[in-house]
N, C-alpha and C positions, 0 to 999 in steps of 0.2 A: 504494500500500500504506500502510495506517495504521500508524504506528509511534509509540512513546513513548520519550522519552529515559531512559536509565539514569541514576540520580542521580549527578551529577558529583562526584568527589572534590575536596577543596580543592586548588587548582592547585599551590600550593607543595609540599604533601605529596606530590602525584602526581609532581612533578619529582624530589623527593628520593628517592622510592621507585624511580623509573626509573633515576636515577643510581646508586643502590646496586646495582640488579640488573645494570647494565652495567659497573660498576666505574669510573665516570667521576669525576674530581675536581672538575669544574666544569661548570655548565650555564648556558645563556643564558636570557634572559627569555622570557615567554610570547609566542607568536606570535598574530596576529589571524586567521590563516587557519583554515578549518574552518567547519562549519555553526553557526548560531546556537544550536542545541540541544546542542552538544557542546563539551567542553573540549579545546583544542589546544595543544601545546607544541612548541618548536623548539630543538634543541640539537646540539652537535657530537659526532661519534662516530668513533673510530678505525676504519680500514678493516677491521681484523681482528675487529670486534665480533660478526659473524655467522659467523665461520669454523668454529665448532663448534656442534653441536646441543645445546641444553640446555633445561630447563624441561619442563613437562607439556603435551603436545599436546591441543588440544580434541578432543571426541568426533567432530566432523566439521569440516572446514575446506576452503573452496573459494573460487574467484574468480568474480565476476559482473560483467558489463558493463564489461569492460576496453576503453577507448577511447583515443584519442590524447592525452587530457588528464585522464582520470579512471579510477578503478577502485574496485570494491567488494570488500572482504575480508569474508567471511561465515563464521560458525562457530557451533557449539553448545558451550557450556561456561561456566565462571564468569568467564573473563577479561573485564575491563571496558573494555579499550582495545586498540587496535592502533597500532603505530609503523611509520613508513615510513623507509627508509634509501636514500641514494644508493648506487649499486653500488660506488663507490670509497671509501666512507666519507662524510665531510663531514656536511652537515646532515640531520637526520631530523625528522619531525613526528609527534607522538603525538596521538591523537584518541579521545575517549570514544565508546563504541559506542552505537548505537541498538538497542533490543530490539524484535524483530519477532515474528511468529507462531511458535508451537510452540517457544518458548524459544531461538530463534535470535538472534544478535546480529550487527551489521554496522557497518562504517565505510566511508563513501564518501570517498576521497581525491580532491580536485580540484586543478586548477592544475599538473598534471604535464606533463612534456615528452614530445613525440612520439618514438616509436621509441627509448625509453630503458629500460635495465634498472634495476629497483628491488628492494631487499630489504625484508622486513618482519618484524615479530614480532607475536604475539598474546599479551597478558599476559606471562607469563614464558617462553613458548615461542619460541625463536629458532633459527636455523641456516641453513646455506647452501642448503638445499632450499626455503626460503621466499623466493621471488623470482618476478618476472614482468617481461615486456617490454610496454610500452605499444604501442598500434597506431601505425602510421605516420600522417602527416597524410592527410586525405581525398584519395583519388585517387593516393596515392603508394605505393611499395613500401618495405619495410624496407631497412636498409643492406646486408643480405646478398642482396637482390634477389628473394627468394621468400617468399611466405606459405605456411604448411603447415597444413592442416586435417585433423583425424582424425574419422571418422564411425563411430559405433557404433549398430547397429540390433538391438533385441531382445536386448540383452546381459545383462539382469537375472536371470540364472538362478542366481547364487551364493546367492540367498535361498530357493531352492526345496528343500523337503525331501520325502522319500518317506514311505510309511506307517510306516517304522521310525524316522523322525526323522533320517535320514542324507541328505547332499546327493544330490539327484536327478541333477544334471549336474555331477559333481565335476570341477573344474579346467577346464571348457570356456571360460568367459569369461576366466579367467586365461591360458589358452593363447593366446587371441586377442590379449590385451594383450602377452604375451611375444613373439608373432610380430611385432607392430608394432614393439616395442622393438628386436628383432633387425634388422628391416628398417631402422629409423632409424639404428642404430649403424653399419650398413654404408654409410650415406650421410652420414658425418661428424656424426651426431647433430644434424641440422638442427633449429632451434628449432620447437617446436610452438606455433602461435599460438592455436589454439582447438580445442575438442572439441564436436562437434555430436552430440546424442543424438536418435535417430530414433523414440523411443517404445518402450514395453515394456522399460524399463530397470530395473524393479523388480518382479519376479514374486513371487507370482501376482496380487496385487491392488493393488500400489502403496501399501502402508501405509508409515508413517514408518520402522518397523523394517526393512521390506524394502528401502527406499532405503538404509538404513545398511549392511546386509549386501551388497547387490548393487552399490552405487556407491561410497560413501565408504570402506568398509573395504577394498575391492578395489583401487581406482585410486589411493588415497592421494596421494603426492607429485605425480602428474600433475595432480591437481586443485588443488594448491597453486600451480602455475606457469602454467596455461593457463585461459583463460576458458571457462566451461561454458554451452552454449546448448541447451536441450531443446525437444522438442515432445511433445504428449500422445498416448500410445498407448492402446489399449483396456484393457491391463492396468494402466494408471494409474488406472482408474476403478472399482476394487473389484469387486463381484459384481453379477450380474443374474439375472433369471429369464426364460427363453424356452422356446418349444416347438421342440425340435431334432429333425430327422428321425431316426427310429430310436430315440430316447431318450425322447420325450414331454416333459413339463414338467420342466426341469432348473434347478438353481441352480448356476451356475458363475462362476468369476472370468473377467473379460475379456469378458463378453457384455452389459454394460449398454448399453441403447439410449437412455438419458436424455440430454437436451441441457443439463442443469443441473449445474454444478460442485458444487452443494450436495447432490447425491443420492448421494454416495459411501457405501457400506455394505459390511460383511463379515458372515459368519455369527456372529462373535463380538461385533460391534457393529452391530446392525441399524438403529438409529436413524440416519436420513440425516444426513450431516455434510459439511463442505467437504472437497474432495479434498486430500490431503496435498501433492501436487505444487505447488499454488499457495501453500502455506505454506513450502515448502522453498526455492523459487527466487525471486529478485528480478529480474523481467524488465521490459524498457523499454516499458511501455504508453504513456508520454508522449513517446516518441521521444528518450529521454535518450541513446541511442547512435546517432542518425541515423535516416533514413527518416521516414515519416509516422506520427504518433501513432495507435495503434489504439484506445486507451481501455480495453484489456483485456490482462491477462497471458496470456490463452489463445492469442493470436496477436500477432505483433510483427515488427518489422524492425530491422536495424542495419547500419551501415557499418563496415568494417574495411579500412583502406588503400584498395585499388582494387576491393574486393569488396563487393557488397550482398547480404545474406542475409535471407531471409524465412522465418519459422516459422509455418505455418498450423495450424489446429486442425481436423483431420478426425475427431476423436472426439466432441466436444461441439457446437461451433458448427455443424458440417456436418450435424447430425441434425435441425435445425430450419430450416424454409425461410426464415424471416425473418432468423434469425441467420446462416445461410449466405449470404444475399444481402448482408447488411451486411458480412460478411467479404470477399466478392467485390468489392464496391464499394470497400472500403478497399484491397484489393490493387491494384485498377486505379489508384487515386490514388497509392499508394506507388510502384508501378512507373513510372507516368508521370513522377514527380518524380525518379527515379533517373537519374544521369548517370555512374555509375561503369563501369569496364571490363567487369566480370563480375557475373553475378547467379545466385545459387543459392537454390533453394527446398527446404524440408524439410517433410514431414508424414508421418503414419504409414501411412495406407492407400494401397497402390500402385494407380495407374490401370490397370496392365498386369501381370498375374502368372499363372503356371501352376505355382506351387509348393505350399506347404501351404495356401494360399488360392487361389481361382479368381476372376478378375476378370470373367468372363462373366456376363451378366444373370441367367440362370436359376440358376446356382450361387450367385451372391451373394444373391439373394433367398431361395433355399432355406435358406441358413444363417441369415438373419435379422438378424444384427448387423453384416453387411458392406455395408449400403447405402451408406455413405460412399465406397466404391470407385467405384460408378457415378456418384454425384453429383460427385465430384472430377474424374472423367474428362470428364463431359459439360459441366460448368459452369466448370471452372477451367483445363483444358488450353488452351482457346481464348485465355484471358487470357495464359497463359505465352507462347504463340506470338506474340500481338499486341504484347507489350511486352518482347521480347528476353531472356527467361529462357534461361540456358545449360544449367543442370543442375537436375534435380529428383530428390530422394532420399526414399525411403520404406523402411519395414521390413515388419512384419506377416507376410509369408511368410518362412519360416526357411531361406532359401537365397540365392544371389546370381543376379540377372538384370539385364542391362544392354541398353537398347534401341539400335536404330539411331538415326540423326538424324531425328526424327519431326516430322510436321506433319499435322494434320487427321484423325487417327484417333480417332474417338469411339465406335466400336461394339465388338462382341465380336471375339474372336480371328479367327473365320472371315471377318470383313469386311476384314481387313488386306490391302492391296495394295501391294507395294513401289513400283510405279511411281507410285502416288498419294500414298503416305504416308511415304516414306523418301528420303533423299539417295542418289543412285545413283553408282556409280563409272563408269569408262570402258567397262566391259563390260556396263553396264546392270543390274548387281547392286547391292544395298544396300552402300554404303561402310561399312567396318568401324569406322572411327575410330582404327585402330591404324596406327602406322608412317606409310608414305607415303599411306595412305588417311585421314589426319587430316581432321577437319571444319573448315570455315571458318565463323566466326561469321556472316558475311554469305554466305548460300547462293549458290553460283554458278548454281544452277538458277533460283531465284526473285529473286535480287538483293535479298534482304531478310534481316534478322535474325529469322527466323520459324520456326526449328527448335529442338528441345529433345532432350536425352538424358535418358531416365528410367531410374533405377536402383533396384532392390530390393536392399537390403543388410541383410537380417534374420537373419544367421547369426553374430552376434557373441557369442552365448551358448549356442546349441544349433542343431542341424541336424535338420530334418524336412521331408518332402515330402508325407506322407499319400498321397492319390491323385494328387498332382501329378506331371506328367511333364516339366516344364521345356521345354515345346514351344510357348510363345507366339511366333508368327511375327514380332511386332513387336520381339522381343528378338534381339540378335546371337547367332549361333552361337558356341560357345566351343570353340576348338581344344584347350584344355587339359582339357576334359571327356572322359573315356574313351569316352562314348557320343556325343560331338559334339552334345550337346543345346544348347538356347538358354538355358543357365544353368549354374551350378556348384553341386553338392551338397557344399560345403566350408564349414567354419568360417572366419570371417575378418572383416575390416573394410576400410574405404576410406580412402585417403590422397589428398588433393587438393593439388597444388602449383600455386600461382598466380604467374605472372609478368606482365610487361606485355603481351606479345603471344601467349603460349601458356599454356593451362591444361591440366594433365594429371591425370586421376584414375586411381588404381590400386586394384585389389582385392588385398589382402595376406592370405594364408591364415595359419593358426595356426603354420606353420613359418617364417614370414617371407618366403615366396616370392610374387612377383608373378604372378598367374594371369590377370589381364586388365588392360588399360589403354585409355583413350580420351583423345584430345587434340583441343582446339579452338584454332584460331588466329584472330587478329583483325588 
C-alpha cells in the first residue's frame, strides 16, 4: 500500500504536548525506534494513566495485523499520532501516523513482546478499552492456553434501510454480537484474539459509509482490542447488471461478475472506482504477518500462535481463470510452507450449500453471479485436502450449515456418498464430530491428514432461506433443528477455541446458546 507521511510535529513540542495531556512532570529523551518516516518518543507513564476514558474518539478505530512482535493501530480522524503503553505503566512510545487511502491514518508499532498486553491512545483519546494482546510466539499458545477466534458471516445489515428510510433488519447483527458476549461472559470472558469476517459485512454495496454503519459503529470496542481479518464478499463489490431468471435485465447490489477491484460502482456513483474494502483494510500482501507473500491484499495468509489462517478471494480473483490459477498456485506454496498445528481457510462463496444459495451446477449457473461456488469446489477443495487444511469457513447463504469430515466430493449434492466422501463412525454412518465422535486430524481410515470440515456461517446479520431446504447431504444433520435438517435457520456466529491438541468450533445463536459444535484432535 502506498502511503505518505503526515508532516511530523517538532519533536520537543510533541513531547511537551503529550506530557501536558497526560499530566506528567517529566519526560525522557527521544527514542530511535519507529519507522524512518515517523516521529517516535519514549517516556515514563504512571500505571493509572489509562484508567479513565477521556478525549475525543476517532470516527473509526481498529487493529490490523497484530503479530507476536508488531501491531497496526488504524483510525479515521484528525489525531496525528498514537502512543503505546505497557499494561502496568512504565515506558510508552509515541509515533506519528502515516496517512493512507480514504483519509485513514495508521501507526505500525514494532519490537513488541510476544503474548503481552499493551494499552494505547490515539491523539487525545485514551482509556482502559484501548488495549490489545500480542500473538504468542510462532507455534506457541498464549499463557492462558487457548486462542479464541470469532467469525462473522454476512453481518453487515445494520447499514440497510427500507423504502421509508428505516432499518430493514433492526437489531439483528447487534443481537448476534450480544449473544456472543453473553456466551463469552459465561466462560470467564476469555480473551478474544481475532475477528474473522466472512464477507458481506457491509450491505448492500460495501460503500465506505456502509462499512461505518455496519462494522465500526456497531462493534466499537471489540475492534479496539482484537485484530480484524476480512475476506471479500459479493456485497463488497457494489452493483452489477445481469439477466436474472424471472426478472430480465436487472441492476442490483451484490451481482457484479467483474474480476477487477477497480470496477466498483453504485447507482449514485456510476463511474468505476477502486472498491472501498481495499482502502479501509491494511492486509499483509508481503507476508508481514507470516505465511507466503501473495503480492495482493485481495488474498493473504498469516500466522497467529499455532494457527495458520488463509483468506482467499472468491469474489474477484476467482472470476478470472488466470487470476484464479495464480491464487491457487500461491495457496499451494503457502500451505506447503506451513508447519503450524492448525490451518483455517476463509472465503465467501461456500462449496456446499442448500440455503439461500444453491451450490449445485444448474442452480449456480442459472443465477449467474454464483460461478465462484463451482470453481472453488472443483479447483480448491483438492488443495485443502492435499495440504492439511482443518476448517474452511464461508458465508453467502444466510443460515448455518456444517459438513461432515469430507474428502473428494467435487460434484453436486446428489453425487455425495458417505462411504466415499465422509469419515465414518463404528456403525458405518458419517461421524458427527461432536462429543465422542470427534474427528482426528490424521484420519484413521486413510492414515493421512486429508479431510476438511466446511462450514457456512452466513447468518450473523439476517436469516433467509429463499427456496433452500437445508438438505445438502454433505452437511451434518442438526439435532437442535426442529425439522432435523442438515443446517440451522438461526441467527448466530462461530467461536473457535484452539489448543495444542484439540480445536473446537461452536455455533452460538443470538441468545448465547451453543447449537452445534465440532472438535478435531491431533
